[in-house]
Structures are given as C-alpha cells and as structure tokens.
N, C-alpha and C positions, 0 to 999 in steps of 0.2 A: 231532650228532643231529638228525634231521629229524622234522617233525610228521607224524602220520598223514595219508595222502592226498597228500603231497608226492611229487614225481617224482624223488627222489634215486636213484642207482644201487642195485640190490638189494644186500643184505648178503652178505658172504662171496664166495668166488671163484666165478666163472662162466666158462664157456668160450664163445667165440663160436659154436663148432659146436653146443653144447648149446642155445644160444639160437635158432639157426637151425632146428634140429630141432624145438624146441618150437613155434616159429611155424608151421612146416610142418604139424605135427600139428593145431594149432587150425584152420589153413586147410583141411586135409583133412577135419576133422569138419564144418566149415561147408559145404564143397563137397559132401560126401556128402549132407547134408540138402537142399541145393539141387538136386542131381542127382536124388535119389529123389523129392523133391517135384515137380520139373519133369516127371519121367516120369509121375507120377500125374496131374498137371495137363494135360499134352498130350493125353491121351485124351479130355478133355471140352471143351477150348477151342472147337474148330470145330463141335461138335455141341450138347451140352446147354447149355454156358455161353452160346454165341452166341444161342441161342433164348430166353434169359431176358430179361425186361424189365429195363432198367437205369435207375438214377437219373441225373439230369442231371450229377452230379459224378463219374460213372464215367470213369476215364481210358481212353485208347485202349490196346489190348492191348500194344503195343510198349513202353509205359512200365514195365510190371511187371518184365521181366527186367533192365532197366537199374537200376531202383531196388533190386531184391533183390540184384543182384550187388554194388552198392556197400554195402548193409547187411551182407551176409555178410562182406565184407572188413573192415569196421569192427568187427563182432562178433568176428572171429578175432583182430584186433589187440588189442582190448580184453581178451579172455580171456588172450592171451599176455602182455600187460603185467601182469596180475594174477598169473599163474603165475610170472613171473620176479621179482616184487617181494619176495616173502617165502617162508619155508618152507611146505611143503604143509600143515602143521598149522594155519597161519594162513589160508591161502587156500582150503582145501577147502570151507568153507561157500559161499563165493562161486562157486567153480568148479562145485560141485554144483548150485547154483541156476542157473548158466549151462546146465549139461547138461539140467536139467529144462525150462527154457524152450526150448532147442533141440529137445528131443523133442516138446514141445507144438506148436512151430512146424511140425514135420513132420506131426504128427497132424492139424492143421487141414487140410492139403492132402488127406489121405485122407478126412476127413469131408466137406469141401466138394466137391472135384472127384471123388474116388474113389467115395464113396457117394452123392454129390449130395444130401446132407442139410444144407440151408442152416440149419435150426434147430439142429441139433447143433453145426454149425460155429460158429454164433453163441454158443452157450453156452461152447464150448471156447475161442473167441478172447478172451472176457472173462477166463477163467482164465489164458490165455497173457499177456494184458496185465498182469495182476497179477504173474505170474512174471517178466516182463521188468522190471517196476518193482523187485521184490525183488532181482533180479540186478544191475541198474544201481546200486541203493543200496549193496549189498555191495561192488561194484566201486569205487564212489566212495570208500568208507571206506578202501580199500587203495591206490587210485591214481586221482586225480581225472580224469586224461586217459582212463583206461579207463571210468570212469563216464560221462564226457561223450561218449565214442564210442558209448555205448548210447542216447543221447538221440534221435538220428534214427530209430533202430529203434523205440523206444517211440512216437514221434510218428506214424510210418508205420502202426504197428499200431493206434493210435487211429483213424486215417483208415480203415484196413481194417475195423475194428470197425463204424464208421458205415456203410461200404459194405456189409458183410455184413448189418447190420440192415436197411438199405434194400432190399436184394435179398430178404430174408425177407418184408418187409412188402408189397412190390409183386408178389411171385410167389406 
C-alpha cells in the first residue's frame, strides 16, 4: 500500500496503448490552447504590442514561445500522470481544475492580445494564477511529480502577472 502522493504504479490493469493515447490526448489539449493562443497573439505582436512601453524586466519576444512550449509539455505530462494514477471518480476534481486553468490561460490571450485590454487581462491573470495554484495542489495530493511539474508554470504566471501589471501601469 502506498501513501497518497507517492508515485507507485496506478491500481488495476492498464494497457500501454491506453496510456499512450491518454498522454496524446493531454498533449493535444495543451497544444490546441497553445496554437489558438498563438494565433490570437500573432496578430498583435508586430503592431499593438511592439508599440507599448515595456518595463525593464520585459524579456525579448523570442523567449515566450520557448518557455510556453516547455510549460505546455510539463502541464500535459502532469495531467496525464494524474489521469493514470487513480480512477476518474478520484481524479475528476483535479482534472476539472486543470481544464478550468487551461481555459483561463487561453482567455488571457484573447483579452490581452485579441481585445488589447490590458486591465481586463490583469484581472483575469490573477484568477488564472489562483486556478493554477488549486490545480497544482490537487495534482500534488494525487501525484507529487504531477504537482511539481505545475510549479514552473505557476512561477512563470507569477512573472507574467507582474509583467501584465507593469504594462498596465506604464501604458
């Protein structure tokens, strides 16, 4: 018997094919958010966003796709680990929280880049940050590695929140 949060193999029979399909499904969900968010973002990067005054801690544009790709991969693996760890009746609260934060993640792109509403994006990213914290905490209770995989995402969104706030204040 293992303690909650330990990374023992999931209970009951699992097929390798089912596990691979599950991982692909979580990767596809994260990729969809990335692709849609990227499409919304691309329309504003060279025009509206470039014209904004930026704080000194604003990274170069090329950093964002690298960081976000790594974060989406980690998020997909985290959700997959939770999904395969226990029956759905046990994991659905954590996976539902994950779906909520993923939806909020995408909504931020629409608010900030699509609508160019820095103030609405700032309010929304605070809610996103809370949703990530809830998701990570629920993941941690089921699988500690999954919870730990959410930590870089949480930290990056903390940074993005500060960046969003600075852009709001100086523009």
